[in-house]
N, C-alpha and C positions, 0 to 999 in steps of 0.2 A: 504493500500500500504506500509506504513511504517512498519507495523507488518510483512508483507511478506519479506521485505528487511532485517529486523532484524533476522528473522528465517534463511534466506539464509546465513547471516553473521555468525550466530552461527554454522551452518552446515559446512561452509568453515573453521572456526577456529577449529572445532572438527576434521575435516579431516586432517588439517595441523598438529595438535598436535599428532594425531594417526600416521601420517607418521614419525614425528620426534622421537616418542617413540616406533616405530614399533618393532615387534618381529622378523621380517625377518633379516637374517644375512647380514652383510655388503657386498655390491656388489663390484666387481672388473671389470675393463675394459675387455671386451670379448676377444680381441686379446691377452691380457696378460694371461688370463686364459687358452686359447687354447695353447699358446706357452709353458707355464709351464707344462701343462698336457702332451703335446707331449714329452717334455723333460724327464719327470719322468716315462714314459711308455717304457717298454722294452720287448724283446722276451725271452722266456725261452725254451731252446731246450733240450729235453730228448730223447736220442736214435734217432729214425727217426721221432718222434713226436715234435710238437711245440705248445706252448701256449703263454700267455702273463703274464706280471708281473708289479708290481707297486713299484717304488723306494721310500723308506723312509730312511732318514739319521738321525743320532743322534750325537750330539756333546758331547764329554767328555773331559773336559779341552781343550787341544790344538789339540785333535784328532777328526777326523770325521769318523764315522762308517757307512757303507752302507749296507742296508738290502733290500730284495725284497720280497714282499707279493704276493702270487700266489695261484692258486687252486691246491690242493694236487693231483687231478687226472691227472694233467699234468706230475707228477713225479712218478706215480705208477710203471712204467717200470724200474725205477732205484732202486726199493726196492727188497731186497733178504733176505731169511732166511736160516740159517745154524743151524743144530742140534749140540749142544755142551754139554759136561759134566762139571759141575763146580768142583772145588777142593773138594767139599763136596760130590761129586758123584751124584748130582742132575741133571737130563737132562733139558736143557733149549734150547730155540730158540734164536739165536743171529741174530738180525736184522741189516742189513747194507744198506746204500744208496750210490750209485755212485753220482758223482757231475755233475749237469747239466751245460750247457753253458748258459750264460746270455749275450744278444747282445743289444747294443745301436748303432743305425745307425746314422751317422753324415751327415748333409746336409749343404751346402753352396750355396746361391743364387738359392734355389729350386732344387739343384742337389745333388744326393748322392755322397759323396766324400770318404766314408770309413765307418768303423765300429769299435767299441770297443767290444771285446769279452773276457769275464772273466769266470772262473770256479767258480760257487757258491757252498757253503757248506750248506747242508740242516741241519738246527738247530732245526726246529719244523715241525712236520708232523702229521696232524689229518686226517685220511683216509676218502675217500668218503663213502657215504652210511650211514646206521643207527648207525655205530660205531663211527663216527666222524663228523667233521664240514667241510671236504673237503677244508682245509686251510693248507698252508705251508709257512714257512719263511726261506729265504736263507740269509746267510751272504756272502758279497763279500769282499775279502781281498784287496780292493783298496779304494782310496779316489778320490773325484771329478769325479766319474763315470758319473754323470749327474750334470747339473747346478742347478736343482730344486729338491725339496723333496715334496712328496705328504703330504696332511694333511687329517686326518680322520674327517668326520662330526660327532659330538658327540650327535646331536639331532636326531629326527625322521622327515625326509622330508615329506612335505604335498603331498597328492595325487594330481597330476597335475603339480608337480614341473618339470621344464625343465631340462633335463639331457644331458650330453655328455658321449659317450663311446669312448675309444681309445683302440685299440687292434690290434693284428696281424691277420687282417682279411684274411681268406683263406690261412693262413700260411705264409704271406709275412713278411720277417724278418724285425725287427725294430719297430714293434708295432706303426706304424706311421699313422694309418688309423682312421679317425674321423667319427662318426655317432652321431645322436641326436634323442631324443624322450622325453617321459615323464614318470614319475612314475605313473603307472596305478593302483596299488593296494599294500597294505601291507599284510603281514601275510599269504601268500600261504603256506599250509602245504603239504610237500612231504615226506612220511614216517614219521619219527620223527622230521624232521628238518623244520624250517620256512624260507621262502624266501620272498623277495619283487619282484614285477612284474613290468617290464618296457617295453616300446615300441621301445627303441633304437635298430636298427638292429645289430645283431651279426652273425658271421659265424665261421666255424671251425678255431681254432687258437685264438679266442677271449677269451677263458676260462682263468680265472685268471686276466683278464684286468680290468681296473677301470670303474666305473660308477660314475659320479660326478655331482654336481650341476653346472649348467651353470653360475649362478650368482657369484660364488666365487671359483669354482674349488675344493671344499671340497669333498672328496670321500665318497659316500653314500653306496657303496657296491662293491663286487668283482663278476665278471661274473661267474656263475656256469654252466648254461645249456641253450640251446635253446629249448624251448618247442613248439614253433609254429612260423610260418613266421612273425607274427605281434606282438608277445610278447615273452618275455624270463624272466628267473629268475636270481636274484642276491642274494648273501649272504650279508644280510644287515649289516651296520656298527655296529649296536647294538649287533649282533651275533659275529662279529669280536672282539669287546671289551670284551664280555663275555669269548670268547676263549682265548684271550690274557691274561686275568687275571688268568685263569685256568692253562695256560702254562708259566706264569710268564714272559711275554714279553709286559705287558701293559705299561711299561715305554717308549716304542717306540712311542706310540700314545698320550702320556701325557707330555707336555712341562714342567710341574712342577716336574716330577719325574726324578731322576738321574739314569742314566744307570749303572747297575752293571758292574763289570769287565768282560772282554771277557771270562775269565776262568769260572766265575760263570755262564755266559750265556750258555757256552758249556757243563757244568757239569749237567745241568738239562736234564732229559730224552727227547730224540728227538721225539719219537712216543707217541702220545696222543690218548688213547682210551677212549672215552667219556662214563662215567657211568651214567645210568639213572634209 
């Protein structure tokens, strides 16, 4: 009897120590997570189409800079090419992007009371399909567009992790619609690109919206496409980090990195064609 009690005591202590030293990320109150995710989710409007976006802010000295991460296919309609001749007589294609509208809807006492609408400048664009990552980054020339800033999850979430999605479901302006599901698989390959698979419901207008951990709100991916009524694909955070390094915007997702000057950010090529 004493041996059995001693074994149970050791198991209890082992479980307690495992919980204290656990590898799971710190959890945050669920209501706080949802409120922050709602706040940093926006609508991205391009022509007659609408998608979703995620607000990330970066502090540089006394200035706050606002950026929106979204899916590039939301912005394809804004891209145009013009044939030009350089001063050296070489024919080139000049790529231009019109500016999309970014909308943040304001609610008070559960009622919509207005919206903030700003023209975003496309500063990075990696096209959909095999040539790119279907990611784009916008700069908003305003401060305090939202109260919250998203945070990217730097690890690889476990299969079965509980997730939240927030996006402009069905094209409803404001990206204020919440759904939930789980991460159901890693590493789904479509063409040359890798996606993670989730069960959180999405609809038209969700593209570019966040998929985050329910435990702490960290973004694990950007919604890319609906593949089936009961599962869909996201561009995982690890691909976003890889893309951000290639396009020199990894400082946005790394608190330890200092942001370059805005001129330096703008001087890097906007369009990224992935070479493989």
